[in-house]
N, C-alpha and C positions, 0 to 999 in steps of 0.2 A: 752567630755570639752570643748572645745568651745561653745559650747551652753548655761554653765555655765556663761562663761565669755558675752556671752551677755546680754543674762537672769539681770545682775547685773549693765551692762549698760543701761537695761531700766532700771530699777528698781531705779539709780542713780540722784538725787535732785538737780538742781543746786540753789544755792544761788545767791540771788540778793544785789548789795551792793550799800549804802544809801553813800556813802562821797566814792569821788577821788581825780582824783590824783591834780585837783583845789583845796581844801576843805585842807586848809594848818592850823596847830598848833598857840596857839594864843600866846604859850610864843616864840618860834623857828623859823617859819615859816615853820622847816620841814611839812613833806605828813598825814594831818593827819587822824589817823584811829582809835579816837575815840570822837564819839559828845553830849553833856553833856548837857543836854535841864532842862532848874533852873524854876521855876517860873519868877523870871529878865531876858532871856534870855539864847540865847544857845554860851556853850561856842568847842572849836573845839582841842581836844588837840595828839601829836603820842602820840608813847607808852611808849615814856619813860617819860614826864612830865606826864602823865595821872596816870601812877605806880608812881611815886613820886609824888603827889593829891589824891591820889584816896582818904583817908580816910575821910579828906577834903569835895570833893568834894560829898559823901554819902551826907549830913548835906542840900546840895544846890540843889541836884537834884530829879525830878520826873522822869524819865529815864535816861540812858544810854545809844550811839549805838555803841556797843565794838566789832569793825571791823581790833583786832590784828592780828585775825587770818588765814585771808587773805595773811599775809606775809608770811606764810610758808607753805602752801597752794596753792601757787602762784609759788613760787620757789620747791615746789615737779611736778609741772605741768613743767611748762617752760613757762605760756603763759600770753598774758597781761589779768589786768582786763576791762581798759573799755571799 
């Protein structure tokens, strides 16, 4: 059983985050968890404001960097992601 646990740890792939605590939501200044890249520039959003405007942003965006999952992941691991 212990060997199996070690194998899982070896196969685990760490995700590298692009956004950090210094990136702020353009709507409310909360920590940005989503980066929307459009032809006219980039917009940063917290999870709440991205969810609120997601449909409209689909017309603007050519790329979306969505890191909302790190909130749940960091709470489970109880680690900083900085």
